[in-house]
N, C-alpha and C positions, 0 to 999 in steps of 0.2 A: 835758374841761378839765384843764389842767396846774396843779398846786398845790404849794406848799412846805409840808411837814409841820412843825408846831410841836411835835409829840409823836409817840411811837411809836403807830402804828395797826396792829393785828393783821392779818396777811396783806396789808399794804399797804406799810409802810416805817417808817423811823426819822426822828428829828429831822433836818431839813435836806434830806431826800430830796425830789426833784422827781418827782412821779408823775402819771400820767394817770388821771382818774376820770370817772365819768359826771357830767354837769352837775347833775342833780337831787341827787345825793349830795353834791356840793360845796356847792350853794346851800342845801340843806335841813339839812345836818348839819355838815360840816367847817368851813365859813366862819362861820356864826352861833355855833357853839360854840368858836370861836377855836382850832380844832385845826389850821388850815392857812391859808395866804395864797395868793391868786392868784399864779401864777408869771409875773409880769411884771418888767421891769427895775427898776422903782422898788422893788417888794417884795423883790427879791433883795438890793438894797443895804441895805434896812431890816433884813432878816433877818441879814445878815452883820455889820452894825453892832451888833446886839443878841444875836448868837448865844451869847456867853459867859453873858449874864444868863439867856437862855431855858434853856440847859442847866443852869445852877445852880438855877433855880427848879424845874425838872423833877426834879433830884436831891433837892431838899428834900422835894418831894411824895412821891417814891418812898420816902424814909426814913420819913416819917410813915405811909405805907401799909404798909410792912414791919412797923412796930410794931403797927399795927392788925390786921394779918394774924395776929399771935400770939393775939389775942383771938378772932377770928372763925373761923380755920381749924379744921375738924373739929367745929364747933358743930352741935348737933342742936336744931332748933326744932320744936315740936309745934303743929299747927293742928287744932282740933276743928270739923268741918263736917258738915252734913246730907248724907246720901247714900242711895241706893236700896239694896234688898236685894242687888243685884249689885255694890255698891261704887262705883257712878258718882255723882260729886258733883252736887248741884243747883247748877251754876255751875262755876267753876274757881278755882284759886289763882293770884293775880296777882303780878307783881313787887312791887307796893306792899305786898301782904299779907306777903310774905317780908321786905322791908326793915323793915316795922313789927315783925315777929316777932323779927328779929335785935336791933333796938334795945331791944325789951322784955326780951329775955333778957340782953343785954349793953348797958346804958345808955351805957357808955363808947364803944361802937362808933358810928361815923358813916357809916352805909350808906344810900345813896339808891337809889330804885327803878331808876334807869338803870345801876346797877352790878350788878344781878341779871341773869344770863344764863339765860334759860329756852329750852332747845332745843325744847321742846314744852310746851303747857299741861298743868298737872297737873289731871286731871279725874277721878281715882279715888283711893280710900283706899290707903294703903301708904306705903312709905319711898322717897323719891327723892333723888338726889344733884344738887345745883345749884351752878353755878359763880358766884362773886362776884368781879368785877374791881374791885379797890380802887384800882388805878393801871394805866396801860397796860402796865406791866412787872411788876405784882404781882397775881396771881389766886389765890384759895383755893376750897375746896369745903366746902359745908355739907350736912347731911342734913335732909330735911324729912319729918317724920312726920305724915301726914294721917290722921285717924281720926274715928270717930263719937262717941267717948266717951274720957275719960281712961283708963278701964280697957282699952279696945281699943288705945289708943296705947301703953300699957305692955306689952301682949302683943306688939305689933309690935316694940317696942324690944328685947324678949327674943328676937326672931327667929321668932316664931310667924307663919305665913302665915294670917291671920285669914280671908280669903276662901276659901282652899282648905279650911280647917277647917270653914267654914260649909257649903260644897258637899258635903263628905263626910258631915256630919251630916244634911243634907237628903236625900242619896242613900240613907242607911241607913234612913230612914223609909219608903221605898218597898219593901215586901216582898210576895212572891207569896202570894196566898190559898191556904190548904190546908184539907183536911178533917181535923180532929183525930181523927175516929172511923175514918178509913181505916186498914186494916191494912197494915203494910209489905209491899211487893211486889204489892199489889192496887190496881187502878184505882179511882178514885172514880166515883160515879154519873155525874157530868158527863163524865168521860173515857170511860166505857163508852158513853154516848149518842153521843158524837162518833165513837167507833170503829165502833159499829153503823151509823151513817149512812154512813160511808165504805165498810163492807162491802156494804151494800145498793146503793150507787151502783156499786160494782165488779161485783156480780152482775148488775144490770140491763144494764150495758154489755156483759157477756159474752153474755147471752141475746139481745141485739139483733144480735149478729154471725151 
């Protein structure tokens, strides 16, 4: 389907561009959200007659978004979640969770869940960078600190790799058993028994030849 864009759409075009898109994308997203018009003769005339106003409205929204970006850009939000010992969350962090966290941290910000761009679901503890599109021409990035406790979140904020630290601590607890009575340079009774068994097996093999 050919449509006339009413605002800039990333990787698609700018205001006034006529572009071809999939029917489902147009019907389910662009048209109902008033981001585009069907590219027919009647709509072309309507667009051209209102182009100046459409561009002025877009410029006003962009100015508002630029002001808001000063509040949101570089913001770090902390989310405390339950997770397994390996750091995997019981569930995931959603766009709505992030929008709510931003508004909680900065009440003057007006961020909706559809402005949060999650390249992939956040399913483990750690710090992630997330893009927030405040306007088709204004995007910022925030940091999301997901942890199991405020103390853990603070460590992560200081640059500590909590999960790596945990694995190192667990690994250090696995040590080899040894005989404290064994003299240096001498085998323990268990080691001698294994060695004797190996010697006997080798002797029997030679005798059978």
